[in-house]
BADREN-796562 format. One record per residue (C-alpha): residue number from 1; x, y, z. Coordinates in steps of 0.25 Angstrom, whole numbers, plus 2048, in hexadecimal, padded with zeros to 3 digits. Last residue first. Layout:
<nodes>
 pos east north  up
 NUM    X     Y   Z
...
</nodes>
This chain:
<nodes>
 pos east north  up
 691  C7F   560 3B0
 690  C73   569 3B3
 689  C69   55E 3AE
 688  C64   567 3A3
 687  C73   56A 39F
 686  C76   55B 39E
 685  C6A   559 395
 684  C6F   565 38C
 683  C7D   560 38C
 682  C79   552 386
 681  C78   546 38F
 680  C82   53A 38C
 679  C7A   52E 388
 678  C80   52C 37A
 677  C8D   52E 381
 676  C8E   51F 385
 675  C88   514 38D
 674  C8E   515 39B
 673  C93   523 39C
 672  C87   528 393
 671  C7D   521 39C
 670  C82   527 3A8
 669  C82   535 3A2
 668  C74   532 39D
 667  C70   52E 3AB
 666  C75   53B 3B1
 665  C6F   544 3A6
 664  C61   53D 3A8
 663  C62   53E 3B7
 662  C65   54D 3B6
 661  C5A   54F 3AC
 660  C4F   549 3B6
 659  C47   53D 3B2
 658  C3B   546 3AF
 657  C45   54F 3A7
 656  C49   543 39E
 655  C3B   53E 39C
 654  C37   54C 397
 653  C42   54B 38D
 652  C3F   53D 388
 651  C30   53E 388
 650  C25   540 392
 649  C27   533 39A
 648  C18   530 398
 647  C1B   532 389
 646  C24   526 388
 645  C2E   528 37D
 644  C28   523 370
 643  C32   528 366
 642  C2A   532 35E
 641  C1E   536 367
 640  C26   536 374
 639  C33   53A 36E
 638  C2D   545 367
 637  C25   54A 372
 636  C31   54A 37C
 635  C3A   551 372
 634  C2F   55C 370
 633  C2F   55E 37F
 632  C3E   562 37E
 631  C3A   56D 375
 630  C3D   572 367
 629  C44   565 363
 628  C53   564 35E
 627  C58   56E 367
 626  C66   567 368
 625  C66   566 377
 624  C57   561 377
 623  C5B   556 36D
 622  C67   553 375
 621  C5D   552 381
 620  C55   547 37A
 619  C62   53F 377
 618  C65   53D 386
 617  C56   53A 388
 616  C56   530 37D
 615  C62   528 382
 614  C5D   52A 390
 613  C50   522 38C
 612  C58   517 386
 611  C63   515 390
 610  C5A   517 39C
 609  C4F   50D 397
 608  C5A   502 394
 607  C61   504 3A1
 606  C55   502 3A9
 605  C50   4F7 3A1
 604  C5C   4EF 3A4
 603  C68   4EB 39C
 602  C6F   4DE 39F
 601  C7C   4DD 398
 600  C82   4DA 38A
 599  C91   4D9 38A
 598  C95   4E3 37F
 597  CA2   4E1 377
 596  C9C   4EA 36C
 595  C9D   4DF 361
 594  C98   4D5 36C
 593  C8C   4DD 36F
 592  C89   4DF 360
 591  C89   4D0 35E
 590  C80   4CE 36A
 589  C76   4D8 365
 588  C76   4D2 357
 587  C73   4C4 35D
 586  C68   4C9 365
 585  C62   4D1 359
 584  C63   4C4 351
 583  C5C   4BC 35C
 582  C50   4C5 35C
 581  C46   4C6 367
 580  C38   4C9 362
 579  C31   4D6 360
 578  C22   4D4 35C
 577  C21   4DB 34F
 576  C19   4D0 348
 575  C15   4D2 339
 574  C22   4CB 335
 573  C29   4C6 342
 572  C32   4CE 34A
 571  C40   4CE 350
 570  C45   4D7 35A
 569  C51   4E1 359
 568  C4E   4E0 34B
 567  C47   4D5 343
 566  C3A   4D5 33B
 565  C40   4DD 330
 564  C36   4E8 331
 563  C35   4E6 340
 562  C44   4E9 343
 561  C4F   4EC 33A
 560  C57   4DE 33C
 559  C5D   4DE 32E
 558  C6A   4D8 334
 557  C71   4E5 331
 556  C66   4ED 338
 555  C67   4E4 344
 554  C76   4E6 344
 553  C74   4F6 344
 552  C6B   4F4 350
 551  C74   4EC 358
 550  C80   4F4 354
 549  C7A   4FF 35C
 548  C77   50C 356
 547  C82   516 356
 546  C85   520 361
 545  C7B   52C 364
 544  C86   535 368
 543  C8A   537 35A
 542  C7D   53E 357
 541  C7B   543 348
 540  C83   537 342
 539  C7D   52E 34C
 538  C6F   532 349
 537  C70   530 33A
 536  C76   522 33C
 535  C6B   51F 346
 534  C60   522 33C
 533  C64   516 333
 532  C66   50C 33F
 531  C59   510 345
 530  C52   50E 338
 529  C59   500 336
 528  C54   4FC 344
 527  C46   4FE 33E
 526  C3A   505 345
 525  C33   4F9 34B
 524  C40   4F3 34F
 523  C44   500 354
 522  C38   500 35D
 521  C39   4F3 363
 520  C48   4F7 366
 519  C44   504 36D
 518  C39   4FE 376
 517  C2A   500 373
 516  C1F   50A 378
 515  C2A   511 380
 514  C26   513 38F
 513  C32   510 397
 512  C2D   501 398
 511  C2D   501 389
 510  C3B   506 38A
 509  C3F   4FB 393
 508  C38   4F0 38B
 507  C3F   4F4 37E
 506  C4D   4F3 385
 505  C49   4E6 38C
 504  C44   4E0 37F
 503  C51   4E3 378
 502  C5A   4DD 383
 501  C65   4E6 389
 500  C73   4E1 387
 499  C7B   4ED 384
 498  C7A   4ED 375
 497  C6A   4EC 377
 496  C6B   4F9 37F
 495  C73   4FF 374
 494  C67   4FB 36B
 493  C5D   502 374
 492  C67   50E 374
 491  C65   50F 365
 490  C56   510 366
 489  C57   51B 370
 488  C62   522 368
 487  C58   522 35C
 486  C4D   527 365
 485  C53   535 369
 484  C58   53B 35C
 483  C4D   533 355
 482  C42   53B 35D
 481  C48   548 35D
 480  C4F   54C 34F
 479  C56   53F 34B
 478  C61   548 344
 477  C5F   556 347
 476  C56   561 341
 475  C4E   568 34C
 474  C41   562 351
 473  C32   566 350
 472  C29   55B 357
 471  C1C   559 34F
 470  C11   551 356
 469  C08   54A 34B
 468  BFA   54D 347
 467  BFC   54F 338
 466  BFA   55E 33A
 465  C04   55E 346
 464  C0F   559 33C
 463  C0B   563 331
 462  C0B   56F 33B
 461  C19   56B 33F
 460  C1D   56A 330
 459  C17   577 32D
 458  C1E   57E 338
 457  C2B   578 334
 456  C29   57B 325
 455  C25   58A 328
 454  C32   58B 331
 453  C3B   587 324
 452  C44   57C 327
 451  C53   580 326
 450  C58   57D 334
 449  C51   56F 333
 448  C44   56C 339
 447  C3F   55E 33D
 446  C30   55C 340
 445  C30   54F 349
 444  C22   548 347
 443  C1C   541 352
 442  C0E   53A 353
 441  C12   52C 34E
 440  C05   526 347
 439  C07   529 338
 438  C16   52A 339
 437  C18   51B 33E
 436  C23   51F 340
 435  C27   52D 344
 434  C26   539 33B
 433  C32   542 33A
 432  C2E   54F 332
 431  C3B   556 32E
 430  C3A   563 326
 429  C3F   568 319
 428  C39   575 314
 427  C46   57D 317
 426  C4E   573 30F
 425  C4A   57A 302
 424  C54   574 2F7
 423  C56   567 2FF
 422  C63   55F 2FE
 421  C67   562 30C
 420  C5A   562 313
 419  C5B   553 316
 418  C68   555 31D
 417  C63   561 325
 416  C57   559 329
 415  C60   550 332
 414  C5B   541 330
 413  C55   53A 33C
 412  C46   537 33A
 411  C44   53D 32C
 410  C36   53F 328
 409  C3B   54A 31F
 408  C31   556 31B
 407  C30   55F 30F
 406  C26   56A 310
 405  C20   56F 304
 404  C21   57D 2FF
 403  C29   57A 2F3
 402  C20   56F 2EF
 401  C26   561 2EE
 400  C2E   55C 2E2
 399  C3D   560 2E4
 398  C3C   560 2F3
 397  C37   552 2F4
 396  C43   54D 2EB
 395  C4D   554 2F5
 394  C46   54E 301
 393  C47   540 2FA
 392  C56   541 2F8
 391  C59   547 306
 390  C50   53C 30C
 389  C58   531 305
 388  C66   537 308
 387  C62   539 317
 386  C5C   52B 319
 385  C50   529 322
 384  C48   522 316
 383  C3D   52B 310
 382  C32   533 318
 381  C32   540 310
 380  C26   549 314
 379  C21   552 30A
 378  C19   55E 30E
 377  C0F   567 307
 376  C0E   55C 2FC
 375  C08   55E 2EF
 374  C15   55C 2E7
 373  C18   54E 2ED
 372  C14   547 2E1
 371  C21   54B 2DA
 370  C28   541 2E4
 369  C23   535 2DD
 368  C16   52C 2DB
 367  C0F   534 2E6
 366  C05   52C 2EE
 365  BF9   532 2F6
 364  BF5   531 304
 363  BE8   539 308
 362  BE0   52D 303
 361  BE5   524 30F
 360  BE1   52F 319
 359  BD3   530 313
 358  BD1   521 314
 357  BD5   521 322
 356  BCB   52C 325
 355  BC0   525 31F
 354  BC3   518 326
 353  BC2   51E 333
 352  BCE   520 33C
 351  BD3   519 349
 350  BC9   50E 349
 349  BD4   503 349
 348  BD1   4FE 33B
 347  BD1   50D 336
 346  BDF   50F 33C
 345  BE4   502 336
 344  BDF   507 329
 343  BE8   513 32A
 342  BF4   50A 32D
 341  BF1   501 321
 340  BEF   50C 318
 339  BFC   513 31C
 338  C04   506 31A
 337  BFE   503 30D
 336  C01   511 308
 335  C10   50F 30D
 334  C11   502 306
 333  C0C   508 2F9
 332  C16   513 2FA
 331  C21   50A 2FD
 330  C1E   502 2F1
 329  C1F   50F 2E9
 328  C2D   511 2ED
 327  C32   520 2EA
 326  C28   524 2F5
 325  C1C   52E 2F5
 324  C11   532 2FE
 323  C07   53E 2FD
 322  BFE   541 308
 321  BF2   54A 309
 320  BF1   54E 318
 319  BE6   54A 321
 318  BEE   547 32E
 317  BEC   538 32B
 316  BF2   53A 31D
 315  BFF   540 324
 314  C00   535 32E
 313  BFF   52B 323
 312  C09   531 31A
 311  C13   532 326
 310  C11   523 329
 309  C13   51F 31B
 308  C20   528 31A
 307  C25   521 327
 306  C22   513 323
 305  C28   515 315
 304  C21   51E 30B
 303  C2B   529 308
 302  C28   537 303
 301  C1C   53C 30B
 300  C13   547 306
 299  C0A   551 30D
 298  BFE   558 308
 297  BF6   562 311
 296  C01   56A 317
 295  BFE   579 31A
 294  C0A   581 31C
 293  C0E   587 329
 292  C11   596 32D
 291  C1B   599 338
 290  C15   5A1 343
 289  C17   596 34E
 288  C24   591 348
 287  C2E   596 352
 286  C25   591 35D
 285  C25   582 358
 284  C19   57B 35F
 283  C16   56D 359
 282  C1E   567 365
 281  C16   56E 370
 280  C09   565 370
 279  C12   559 372
 278  C18   55F 37E
 277  C0B   561 384
 276  C07   553 383
 275  C15   54F 386
 274  C14   556 394
 273  C06   550 396
 272  C0C   542 394
 271  C18   545 39D
 270  C0F   54A 3A8
 269  C07   53D 3A7
 268  C13   535 3A8
 267  C18   53D 3B4
 266  C0C   53A 3BC
 265  C04   544 3C4
 264  BFB   547 3B9
 263  BF6   538 3BA
 262  BF3   539 3C9
 261  BEC   546 3C7
 260  BE3   540 3BC
 259  BE1   534 3C4
 258  BDC   53C 3D0
 257  BD2   544 3C8
 256  BCD   537 3C2
 255  BCC   531 3CF
 254  BC3   53C 3D4
 253  BBB   53B 3C7
 252  BB9   52C 3CA
 251  BB4   52F 3D8
 250  BAA   539 3D3
 249  BA5   52F 3C9
 248  BA4   524 3D4
 247  BAA   518 3DA
 246  BAD   50C 3D1
 245  BAA   513 3C4
 244  BB2   520 3C7
 243  BBD   518 3CE
 242  BBF   50F 3C2
 241  BBF   51A 3B7
 240  BC9   522 3C0
 239  BD2   515 3C2
 238  BD2   512 3B3
 237  BD6   520 3B0
 236  BE1   51F 3BA
 235  BE7   513 3B4
 234  BE8   519 3A6
 233  BED   526 3AC
 232  BF9   520 3B3
 231  C04   522 3A9
 230  C11   51E 3AF
 229  C0D   50F 3B0
 228  C0C   50F 3A1
 227  C00   509 39B
 226  C01   4FB 396
 225  BF6   4F5 39F
 224  BED   501 39C
 223  BE3   4F9 393
 222  BE3   4ED 39C
 221  BDF   4F6 3A8
 220  BD4   4FC 39F
 219  BCF   4EE 39B
 218  BCD   4EA 3AA
 217  BC6   4F8 3AD
 216  BBD   4F4 3A1
 215  BBA   4E6 3A7
 214  BB7   4EC 3B5
 213  BAD   4F6 3AE
 212  BA6   4EB 3A7
 211  BA5   4E3 3B4
 210  BA0   4EF 3BC
 209  B95   4F2 3B2
 208  B90   500 3B5
 207  B99   508 3AD
 206  B92   50A 3A0
 205  B84   50D 3A6
 204  B8A   515 3B2
 203  B88   524 3AD
 202  B89   52F 3B8
 201  B97   535 3B4
 200  B92   535 3A5
 199  B86   53E 3A9
 198  B79   536 3A8
 197  B72   537 39A
 196  B68   542 397
 195  B5E   53E 38C
 194  B55   54A 388
 193  B5B   549 37A
 192  B5C   559 37A
 191  B6A   559 37F
 190  B6E   54E 375
 189  B68   555 369
 188  B70   562 36D
 187  B7D   55A 36D
 186  B79   555 35F
 185  B77   563 35B
 184  B84   568 360
 183  B8C   55D 359
 182  B85   55D 34C
 181  B8F   564 344
 180  B9A   55A 348
 179  B92   54E 344
 178  B8C   545 34F
 177  B8F   53B 359
 176  B85   53A 365
 175  B85   534 373
 174  B94   534 376
 173  B9C   52B 37F
 172  B91   521 37E
 171  B9B   516 379
 170  B94   515 36B
 169  B95   525 36A
 168  BA3   525 36E
 167  BA6   51B 364
 166  BA0   523 359
 165  BA7   530 35D
 164  BB5   52A 35E
 163  BBC   525 36A
 162  BCA   52A 36D
 161  BD5   521 373
 160  BDA   527 380
 159  BDE   519 384
 158  BDB   518 393
 157  BCF   522 393
 156  BC8   51D 387
 155  BCB   50E 38A
 154  BC6   511 399
 153  BB9   517 393
 152  BB6   50B 38A
 151  BB8   501 395
 150  BB0   50A 3A0
 149  BA4   50D 398
 148  BA0   518 38F
 147  B9A   523 397
 146  B9D   51F 3A5
 145  BAB   51B 3A1
 144  BAD   529 39B
 143  BA7   531 3A6
 142  BB1   52D 3B1
 141  BBE   52C 3AB
 140  BBB   539 3A3
 139  BB8   541 3B0
 138  BC1   54D 3AD
 137  BCE   547 3B0
 136  BD1   53D 3A5
 135  BDD   535 3A9
 134  BEB   539 3A6
 133  BF8   534 39F
 132  BF7   53D 393
 131  BF2   532 38A
 130  BE8   52E 395
 129  BE1   53C 393
 128  BDD   538 385
 127  BCE   535 388
 126  BC8   535 37B
 125  BBC   538 372
 124  BBC   53A 363
 123  BB2   542 35C
 122  BB1   541 34C
 121  BA2   53D 34C
 120  B9E   549 355
 119  B9A   548 363
 118  B8F   548 36C
 117  B90   546 37B
 116  B85   547 386
 115  B84   549 395
 114  B91   551 395
 113  B9C   54D 39E
 112  BA1   543 394
 111  BA4   54E 38A
 110  BAC   555 395
 109  BB4   548 397
 108  BB6   547 388
 107  BBC   555 387
 106  BC4   552 394
 105  BCB   547 38C
 104  BC9   548 37D
 103  BBD   54B 374
 102  BC4   54C 366
 101  BBA   552 35B
 100  BAC   555 35F
  99  BA4   556 36B
  98  B96   55A 370
  97  B95   558 37F
  96  B87   558 383
  95  B81   55E 390
  94  B74   55D 398
  93  B71   569 3A1
  92  B73   567 3B0
  91  B82   565 3AE
  90  B88   55A 3B6
  89  B90   554 3AB
  88  B96   562 3A7
  87  B99   565 3B6
  86  B9F   558 3B7
  85  BA8   55C 3AC
  84  BAD   568 3B3
  83  BAF   560 3C0
  82  BB7   556 3B9
  81  BC0   560 3B3
  80  BC3   568 3C0
  79  BC5   55A 3C7
  78  BD0   556 3BD
  77  BD7   563 3BE
  76  BD6   563 3CE
  75  BDC   555 3CD
  74  BE8   559 3C5
  73  BEA   565 3CE
  72  BEA   55D 3DA
  71  BF3   552 3D4
  70  BFD   55E 3D2
  69  C04   566 3C7
  68  BF9   567 3BC
  67  BFB   572 3B3
  66  C00   56A 3A8
  65  BF3   562 3A8
  64  BEB   56E 3A5
  63  BF2   570 397
  62  BEB   563 393
  61  BDE   56B 391
  60  BD4   560 393
  59  BCD   55A 387
  58  BCF   55B 378
  57  BC1   562 376
  56  BB5   562 36D
  55  BBA   563 35F
  54  BB3   564 351
  53  BA5   56A 354
  52  BAB   573 35E
  51  BAB   570 36D
  50  B9F   56B 375
  49  B97   56B 382
  48  B88   56B 37F
  47  B7F   56F 38B
  46  B70   56D 38D
  45  B63   574 390
  44  B68   582 391
  43  B5E   58D 392
  42  B5D   58C 3A1
  41  B6C   590 3A2
  40  B71   58B 3B0
  39  B77   57E 3AA
  38  B7D   585 39E
  37  B85   58E 3A8
  36  B8A   583 3B0
  35  B8E   57B 3A4
  34  B95   588 39F
  33  B9C   58A 3AC
  32  BA1   57C 3AC
  31  BA6   57D 39E
  30  BAD   58B 3A1
  29  BB4   584 3AD
  28  BB8   578 3A4
  27  BBE   581 399
  26  BC6   589 3A3
  25  BCB   57C 3AA
  24  BD0   576 39D
  23  BC9   56E 391
  22  BD0   56F 384
  21  BC7   574 379
  20  BD2   570 36F
  19  BD5   57D 367
  18  BCE   584 36D
  17  BC6   585 37A
  16  BB8   587 376
  15  BAF   57C 37C
  14  BA1   57E 378
  13  B96   57E 382
  12  B89   57E 37B
  11  B7D   581 384
  10  B70   57B 37E
   9  B62   581 37F
   8  B61   586 371
   7  B70   58B 370
   6  B78   590 37C
   5  B87   592 37B
   4  B92   592 384
   3  BA0   591 37E
   2  BAA   58B 388
   1  BB9   58F 387
</nodes>
């Protein structure tokens, strides 16, 4: 795990724990032993800690977190990591961290324990621990502020945003930036410079001004104001930094250990860690392990609406050559303009360099007609969500693309068997359901039908991973996983409007539950007409869903489609998507209530949350019962990444088990008795509860 080599008076300790050089107990033990060995070797004048020329380390081995079952074990783990890195900082021989690639979490903590740091130009430094609901536990809350100042350190610790090499140099996080092939030589030069700085734990020059520190803590508190109360890591990070500066480095380390244990003891953190590992599993399909995959270098997208444009951008960003085509030339021009604007915004925000942006744009070419698709290894159809339209386009694609090319449909709800009917070779058809906006949403549902060739499935799964998305393999059934659950959720929101709930109260209840936005704000953004269209398909497949409320269909009839027409459930102004109350919507709701003979009543946040969440839970277990997904955890990943279900609740299935399955079944039965059969729990769920 640690390669020990001597060269010209320098001991080079190379991390060798492929593929990520994850740092665990065994590696730390070998590191401490290697440092001790170097310190007793009279021929060694200095130590270089490094990885490869391209990659240092992705940080602590997260598998260790799953073995923690008590606060004592959590504190012990943190203490072991802290003591190992203290042995690096306290080395009698000077040390340099020579790093490349992503230097994350504990890898950064290790680098900070060295006397010097040299990095390649492409290196990026980050503290991603907070995204898992934990704090750095190997001294990161103590060394980072002392190296770069409290304000910048807290921003790194609380946001997990990476810092590039040039910014790290300016901040003082690294001492030298060099080319990859100069990494070891640059580290040698630092060791031979004769200027040995104080260890990071002993530095005070950037934390000595109490007023500046106080202002930094004040800004940090503002930064975490909107943090969920269930996720305590941000608050604990601030506490650990404050204790370390107010009392001592050792007191800060102790507080860091306690904070780590407190975070690990929360359900929110355990759920985030559960999802982390669940996300790693989704791409694993046991029956496809030995199936050969084809290489995909060129991809084509047919249809350049918002979805097609987003897919094309995602493919170009991943380094593929992309061909786009559309029957409407104006649509192509609009799509290319949208893509350029989106990429240029990333440049303006410092997310990507101008050169990379230009390369992305240059990878996209336009085909005047479908014959131009011939070079593509995969062709993705992204036209209007209509069975007849998609069938026609897929048949045309099959007629012109290569015989070995994969044909994919970006359908969100349509059964693939219906789309395969007119194809001569249906075995090469697969579903790739991207989510809007496709260039930024991380999930792709990979849909196989009974006739899909295993090689096509395996290649599609690899393709999705190669474009840096999370694939979830699902079996063929209308709505698949995400829309199967999410459409009933959206429909139930309109049902609540029928009963008298106010739109803003509905949205606020779900934001309070943990969604980024409420269901009615979301459907205004997506388009109420899209919901109405997809619902017709879903109701044919699932009669228990019951039809969409007349409120929604009336809004569509009145051209109240959402943000695109500046009026939906809410009303908007051109260029301003702030939701405002709509008198027309109020009139439509009142008319529907009269038609149905309903007297509007007060509907509280508790009922709103329960009906919306239980509607998703009930449908999720029908998906389990029908074996649509490989695993229950795949459903959780899909609903978190694709529908925004709060990650700190672990996903819809995990949340149900945390509530207690017997309680869930009881509440669903009560809701079914009061509001209708759409809530009635399926046989699988009743069996889980032992009913």
